[in-house]
N, C-alpha and C positions, 0 to 999 in steps of 0.2 A: 286534867289532862284529855286530848284528843287523843283518836285510836291511833292516829299516824304518829304521835311521841312515844305513845307507849309501843307501840310495834318496833319504833325505832333502836327504844332503849333493850328492849327485848332482843333485839337484832345486835346490838354492843357488846351485849351481856354474853350472845350464844359464840360471839366470835372471840372475844377474850377468854373464855371456857376453851375452844377447840385449841388457840394459839397455846394455851399452858400443854394441854393435854399432849400437843405435839411437841413440845420443848420437853416435858418429861420423858417421852419415849426416846428422844435424841439423846438424854443425859443419861438414860438407863444403859442403851446400850454403847454410849461411849464409855462407861464404868467398865461395861463388860470388856471391851476391848483392851483397857490399858493392863489389866489383869493376865498377861500373857504367858509367862514363864510362875514356875512355883510347884510345891510338893501337896499331894492329896493323900490321904488314909483310907486305904480300902481294907477292910478285913486283919486290921493290925499290920497289914503293909505297906511302906512309904510308895508311893507312885508318883516319878517326877515326869512333868509335862512340861510342853513347849508352847502349846497356843490353848486358849480357851475362848469361848465364845458362843453364842446364843443360839442354837439349834434350830433354823428357822423352816426346814422342809425336808421329810424322808421322800426320797428318790426310789429308792425300794430297801430291799432287807440289809443291805450293805454299803448304801450311796446315802451322803445325809448333806445337807448345804449348811455350812455355819459362816454366821456373823463375821465379818472381818478375816475369814479365811478362804470360803469358797467351797466349793465339791470335796468332798471327803471319804474316801474309800476305806471302808474297814480292812484293815490289813490281816490277812492269813483265815480270812472267811468268804467261803462261797453258800451265798444263800440260791434257793431253788427260783429260776428264771419262769418258772410257770405254777398254776395253781394245782393244788390249792396252797401247796408250800410258800409261794410267793406272798401271796395276803399273809400266812401265820408268821412269818419274818418280820414283813414291813410291819406289821400291828404291832408285836411285839418292840421294834426301836423306835416307832409313834410314841406309845406309852410310854418308855422310857426316856426317849430325849427330845421331843418335839417340843419349843418351847421354853426348853429348860438351858441352861447353861451345862458345856460338853466341855472335854479338858482332852486334849489329842497328846498322845507320845509320837510324835513323828519318826519314821523311820528313818534314821541318819544315814544310811547306805544309799536307799532310794527314797528319797520324801516326796516323788512323785511318780506317776503312774503315764502311760505316753499320750493320754485324755487328759493330761494336767491338772489330776484329781490329785491330794494329797492323801499320800499313803500313812492312815495312823491306827493305832488301838485307842478307843473312843471309850472315855470315863464319864458315869454322870458321879454325882457326889459320894453316891454307897456302890457303885456296879464299874467292875469291867464289861462293857458290854459285848464285844470282842467274846470274851469268855463264855460269857451268858448264853449267847445263842449256839456258841457249841455243844456247852453243857445242855441246851434245853433241846437240842436235836434239831434246831432251825436252821442249822448251816454247818459244812463240812468244813475241813483244814483246806486252805490252798494256800500254795506257798510258793512264791518267785523268789529267786534271787537276783542281784544281789539284797542283803536284808540283814539289819542290826539284829532282829528276832530271831531264834532257834525257830527249829519246825515244830509247829502245835504249843509252843511257849509261849500263847498270848494272854 
């Protein structure tokens, strides 16, 4: 075989590998979107959620981007908007959520804020992220009415 034939074969193998990788990513994301409602158990408590999806980006300590949902505002928590608290809260949410499937208990009384963000309590497989932010001193309670959730009861 000459160099041109070998180069062509390697190019074809590369293109096929790339196509399979891209197909796998889309199939994995499609499976995430199918699982929209369900029940999760955290600390022996059954949690009902309305939507789930992969956390694609952490905007700040209380705002994330979720595949198939869009921007999500963590309800009842207010994280600092300046340093050093800003980066601490954001890093915590990145460590817990980024690249992972998150589960959203969306506020039935007010599902979106004025900016179009979904208002929800955010869970991972094992944690209530809203509660963890409060308990770790990375956020303060922030309450707006109407809300299905009681003040401070996230």
